[in-house]
N, C-alpha and C positions, 0 to 999 in steps of 0.2 A: 467442390462443396456441394452439399445436398440442397434441401429446401431453404427458402428465405424465411428467417425467423424474426419475430418481434422481440426485442431485448430491451429491458429497462436497466439503466445503470444509475444507481444512486451515487451521489458524489461525482457525477459525470463531468462536472466542470473543474474538478480537482486534478492533481498531477497524474495519478494512475488512470483516473477516469477519462481525462482528455485523450491520453494515448490509446486506451481501450476503445473509446467511441470512434476514433479515427480508423482504427484497425477493423472494427466491425463493419463500418460503412464501406471500407475497401472490399470487404467480403460480400457486399450486396445486401446486408441485413437492414431491417428497419430498427432504428435506435431512438429511444427516448431517454434523455438525461434528466434525472430528478436531482435538483441541487438548490439549496437556499442561498448559495453564493456567499456564505459566511467566510469561507476560506478559498473558494474556487474563483475562476474567472472565465467569462464567456469568450475571451480573446482567442483561445485555441480551439474552440468548438466549431466544426464545420457547419455551414448553414443547412446541410442535409439532415442534421440531427434535430429532433424536436427537443426544446428545452422547457421544462416545467420548473418554475422557480417556487419551491415550497419546501416544507420541512418533512423529514421522514417520519416524524411522530404524528403527522396529520393523517388520520385514517382515510379521510375523504380524498386527499391528494394521492395517497398510495393506491387506494382502490381504483381511482380514475385512471392512473397511468398503467396499472397492471391489467386492465381490461383487455383480454385477448393476447396477453403477453405469454410467450413460451418460457421465458426465463427472466430472472432478475439477478443482476450482479450487484451485491450490496457492499459498496466501497465507502459510503458516507460514514464519517466518524468524527468525533472530537479527538484529534490526535495529540501526541507529545506527552512523554512521561513528566517533564517539569510542569506542564500546564495542568496535568491531572493532580499533581501534588498541591498546586496552588488552588485548584477548584475541583475537588473530587466529586461533588454532587452533580455538577453540570456534566462532567465526563461520563458518569454512570448513567445519567438520564438519557443522553444522546446515544451512547454506545450499546447499552443493554436494553433500555426501554424502547429505543428506536428500532432495534433489531426485532424485538417482540412484535411491534406494530407491523413491520415488514412481513414477518412470518404469518401473522394472522391474515393479512391481505393476500399473500401468496397462497395460503391454504384455501381461501375463499375462491380465488381465481384459477386454481390449478396450475400455477406457475412453479417451475423448479427454482431453487435458490442456491446461488453461489455466494459465500460469505467470506469477507476479508478479515481474518483474525491476525494474530501477531505472535512472533517468536518470543515476545516479552513474557508470555504466560509461563515459560520455563523458570524464569526468575532465579530463585535460590538454588535451583539444580545446576551445579557447576560443571557437570560432566559434558564433554564434547567428543565427537559430534552429536548433535541432537537427533534423537529418533522419536517417532510419534508415540511409542509405547512408554516413554520415560514419564516419571512423575512431574507434575507441574506445581509451582508455588510462586504466584505473582509477588513482586516487590513494590509495585506502584498501583495506585487506583486505576490508571489506564490499563495496565495488564489485567487487573482483576475484572474490569468491565468487559474486556475482550474475552476472557475465559467464561464469564457469565453468558455472554452472547453466543459463543460457539457451543456452550452446553445447551442453550435453548434451541439452537439449530439442530443439534443431534437428537434432542428430545422430540422435536416435531417430526423428524424422520421416523423414529420408532413409534410414536403415538398415533400419527396420522398417515403414515405411508408416503410422506412427501419425498420427492427427489431433492436431495441437498448435497452440498459439498463445501466444507470449510477449509480454507487455505491459511496456514500460518505464514504470513509474509515475514521475511527477514529485513535486511536493509535495502530497499528498492531505491534505485536512482536512475536518472536519465533526463532527457529534454522535457521541458514544461514543468520542471520542479523548481518553484520560485525560491529565491534566496533571501527575500526582503521582509521577513517577519521575525519576531523575537524567537519563535520556536522552529525556525528553518532547520532542515536536515543538514548534516555535516558536509556532504559533497557539494551541493550548490552554494552553501554559505561560504565554504573555504574557497571555492573557485571564484566566486564573486569578489571576495576580498583580494585574492591573488590578481584578478584582472585590474583592480583598483590600487594595486601595490601597497596593500595593508597587511599587517601581521595576522597570522592565523591564531585564533583563540582556542587553546587546547585545554579541555577539562581534565584535570589530574595529570598523570604522567604521559599520556598519549599511547600507552601500551594496550589500551582496550582494543579488542579485535571484533570485527563484524564480518558476516557473510554477505558481502555486497552483491546485489542481484540486479541485472539490467532490467529496466521496465519493459523492454522488448521481449525478454524471456518471459516475464510475468504475463504480458498480453498474449504471447504465443500459447502459453498453458491455458489461460482463461478461455480463449477462443476455441481451442481444441476441446476443452471440457464442455463448453456450450454446444458445439456442433455435434459431439458424440454423446451428449447427455450423460456424462460421467457422474455417478452418484455414489456417495459413501457417507454413512452416518458419523464416522469418526474423522478428525482433522488430518490434513496432509500438509507437511512442511513444504514451502515453496522457496527453495534455494538449492544451489548445486555444489555446495562445499567450498566456495571461495572464502578465504579467511585472510583478512588484511588488518594490521593494526592501524591506528590513526597516524602514527609516524610514517608507516609505509604509504598511506594515502597521501601524506604530504609530499613524499618523494615522487610519487606518480604524478601529482599535480605540477611539481617543479619540472618534471621531464616534459610534460605537455606544454606548459607555458614558457619554458626556457628561462624561468626566473628562480633565484634563490630566495626562499620565503622565510621570513622571520616568524618566530613562535612566541606567543604570550601564554604562559601556563596559568590557568585559573583553578579555583577549588573544584574537587570532584563533584559531579552531580549527585543529588540524592536519589536513591533507589535505582541507580544505574547498574546494568549488568556488565561485568568485566569482559567476558568473552562469549561469543556466539558463533556457532558453525553448525551446518546441517549435514546429516547423512542422507543423500538424495535417493536412497534405494527404492523406497516406495514411490516417490515422484517419478522416477524413471520407469518403473513397472507400469504405472498408470498412463504415462504420456511418453511412450517410446519414440514417437516421431518428432518430439521437440528437441532441438539442439540449442543449448544455452548460448547466448551472445557473450562475447568476451568482456571482461572487466575493462581492459584498456580501450577497446573500440568504443564502448558506450561512454567511458569517461571523456574521451576525445570529442565525441558527438555532443555530450553535455556542455563541454567547454565552448564548442562552436555555437551552440544554441544560445548560451549566455552572452557570448560576444555579440550576437545579433540583437540582444535585448538592451544593449547600451542605448540610453536615451528613452527607453520605455519603462525600465525598472529603476527605482531610485538607487543611488549609490549607497554602500553600507555606511552606517553611522560609526 
């Protein structure tokens, strides 16, 4: 590694943020986590990281943490498609207006910006695998807020010469992803139910497919992007072409847990994408040194981490 950098991670106490902060500290960097703790937890944050508990929409807070920062990785967001359907105004305010506040402060401080967008922006585009040049058409307020935010990021690159990079995350999973809230992601939610011998709740027929991506792969790419100062005004898909249906995910969890799991079918979710898979050509061109972690190994690591959380995380309802 080269020089030691000061890096700000918004949402640094969240799932991806916790993994990234730990990884950056291992590399010797100075890390500041900016998080209002509305969804994150300080439990996984090492003491070496500075935690600033504030909102990304607070210009004073963002200006303060960005002083002298080489880069900001903007992960903080109001996540979940169903939650955005229930409250679109709050979702857009945090995800779009919050990103605008980040960009203004980064422009003022001369910091590069890495932004976490979402594959959900493709929405109605049913063609797979996804390529960055494809048309986008969000189906949910969450996806629309992410598209608005990544458009702002690109516009600041073109208008002000800022170094930026937007990644469209697909379905990221791994340790530190909590299973115990109403909008929990499918991997920790199902594993947590399996650990407690409860049926898996499947929305629709279970044939929805996703490009599941290890959080370790994501942090490998993010760290490489930071240390080499990779910049691009247009978004990059961050997934390596893994494609598993929810029913296949069930089988994989059964294999790891050694349990035969019951299934409860629920109504399909509104604004849900049926299938999602990436074409990683551009990603591999930009980050040739990154070797993606396997689905199976990260799934097993996730299971082992969740087992360690018994007694610390409430059982499923």
